N, C-alpha and C positions, 0 to 999 in steps of 0.2 A: 545647543551641542549637536553636532552632526552624528548621524547613525554610523555604526561601524559595519563595514562589509567584510565578508569572508575573503581571505586570501586564497582564491580558487580560480580554476579556469572559467567559471561561470561569469559572463559579462555583468558589469555593474548594473546595467539597465534591467536585466532579468532579476537580480537580487532586489533592486529597488521596487520593481513591479510586484514581486512576491510580498514585500513588506506592506505595500499599499493595499494589495489584495487582502491581506490579513486584517488590516484596519477596517476594511469594508465588511469582511466576514464577521468580525467581532462587534460590529455596530458602532465603532469609534467614528466612522464616517457613514452615517445612515443614508437611506435613500433620499435623494434631493439635496444632500449636503454639497456645498461648493468646496472644491479642493483648495488648499492654500495656493497662493500665486506661484508662478514659475520661479520667481526670485526667492520666495520663501522656501520652496522645496529644494532649490539649489543650495541654499544656506543650511537647511536642516540636514540634508544627506551629504553635503560636502562634495557635490558632483558638478559636472559641466552642464550647460543648458541642453546640449544635444542628448545627454543621458536622461534627463528628465523627460524630454519630448519623446524619446524612444519608449520609456516606461509607460507614459500616458497613452501613447499610440497602441501599445500592446494591450493595455486594459480596455481601451476603446474597442479594439478588434474582438475582445472577449465579451463585449456588451456590458461591461461593468461601469464605465463612465462615458460621458458625452461632452466633448468640447463644444462650446457655443461661442461664436465670434462676438467679442465685445462684452461678454458676460462672465466668462470663465468656464471651468470644467466641473460638471456635476455628476454625482453618483446616480446612475440610472438602472443598475442591476445588482445582482448578488451572486457570489460564487455558487456553483452547483453543490447541493447538499445530498443529492440522491445516492451518492456513492459511499456515504458514511457507513462503516462497518463497526458495530459495537463489539467490544471484547467480551466474549461470553465465558461462563464458568461451568457449564455442563456439556456433556457429550451430545445430548439430544438437541440443545440449543445450537451447538456447532453444526450438526447435521442439517438442521433447518436453515441456518444461515447460508449454506452452500446450495440449497435446492434450486434457486433461480439464477445460479451462476453459469455462464457459458465459458467452458475451458477451451483454450487454444493450445495445441501441442507445439512446443518448440523443439523438444528433443525427447527421444525415447530409446531405451536400451532394455530389452525384455529379458536379458540374462546378465545382470550386473553382479558384481561381487558384493562385499560387505559395505554398508553405509558408514559414514564418519561418526561412529558411536563414541560417546564420551564415558568416562568412568562412572559407574553406578547407574547407567541408563538401561542396562539389561544385556542379555546375551544375543548374539547375532544369529539369524536364521542362516541356512546354508547358502542360499542365493536370493537376490532381490531383483525385481523389475524397477528400473529407474525411469522417472518421467520428469521433464521440466515443462511447466505450463505457465501461461499467462491467463489469469482469470479476469473475465469481463462482466460488467453489469450494464445493461442498456447500451451495449456496444463500446463502453469505456473501460480501459484496463485499470484495475485497482490493486492487483498483487501479482507477483511472480513467485512460483512455488516449485521447489525441488522435492520430489517424492521418492522415497524408497519403500516399496511394498513387497512383503514376503512373496516370493515367486510362487509358492504353493497356493496362496490365496489368489494371486493374479491369474493363474491358469484356470481357476474355476469359472471365471467370467471375463475373459480377456477383452471381448468386444465392448462390454459395458465400461470396463476400466479405461479403455483407450479413448472413449468418447464422452464419458460423464465424469462428474466430480467424484472423488474416491470415497470421502467420509460417508455420505449418505448411502452408498452401496455397502460399505463395511458394516454399518449399523443395522442393516436389514438382512444380512446373511446369517441364517440360523446356525450354521456350523462354525461361525467365527465368534469367539468370546473375547471381548476387550476387558481384561481385568483391571488394568491401570492405564489411565490417560493423563499425561502431564504436559504442560506447555509453559514456556518462559518467554516474556516479551522484553526486548531491549530497544533502545533508540539508536539509530545510526544514520548514515548518509548514503545516497545512491551512487554506486560506481557507474562507469560509462555504459556497461551492458544493461544493468538494471534500469538506468535512466532511459535508455532507448525503449525498452519493453513497456515501461510505465508512462512514457511520454512526459517526463519531467526533466528539468535541468540536472546536470551532473552535480553531485553534492547536495541535492535537495534532501530535506529530512524524511526519513522513512522509519517505519516500525518493523522490527525483525522478530518473528515468532519461531521458536523451535518447538516442535510438537512430537511427542513420542507415545505410541500405544504398545502395550505389552499384553501377552496372553497369559493363561493360567500357569504356564511353565516359566514365565519370566522372559520369554523370547520377544524381541522387538519385531512386531509384525508390520509396523508403519512408522516411518520417520519422515517428517516434513520440515523443511526450512523455508519459511514464508517471508517475503518482503512486501509490505504494504506501502502504498503512497501515504505520505504524512497527512494529507488532507482527506484521506479516505477511511480513517480509523478513529474511533473514540473509545476512551476508557472511562467507565463510570462505575462507581461503587458506593455502597452505603458505609459510612464510618460509625463505629460503635461510640456512643457518647461516654 
């Protein structure tokens, strides 16, 4: 039975390469494994010969497979795992996770109005500083983040907030008390703008996190909408027996 491809602007060879990459990542095709023949892949995925060749060429350029004349195509590498970000459950863990991140500013408005608060999330501060950033690790982008930070807090250390990740700064400011911190994770797909920032195809799977911090008065001092690459995040939890 052939694989089903998304009805999307993403070329089929990119979708096929992504499926093949996941098989390698999950160990279904381990190191040294010979890929099925060209004809077998054409039959399984229901695509033309040129589509298979384009997908294999892409994986070869990424160093994952190596076509060998007269022998076939073999798995010779593994997808990068260094970018994996674990979903954490405490504020201290979250701050530590961002300490080695290099932010790149995409847009900043140091005197924005109210953020897009939802019912029950808290009351808005008078004004916010808005920042859109791409976060990188080892030079590779792994998330796009829209941040709304209470302007009163931003003005206490504007140079640091412009150049460093926000959460580690917030957690070390003695005059800032985060009474409640809440986040929600959902699964979505990358639109054109996000795909460009994260260097992934349009409609690639992404993890979307909405993060809200409130102070003692219930004022939202920090709101972030984060979009992670699907291959850069991992959710792990212990289940009660």
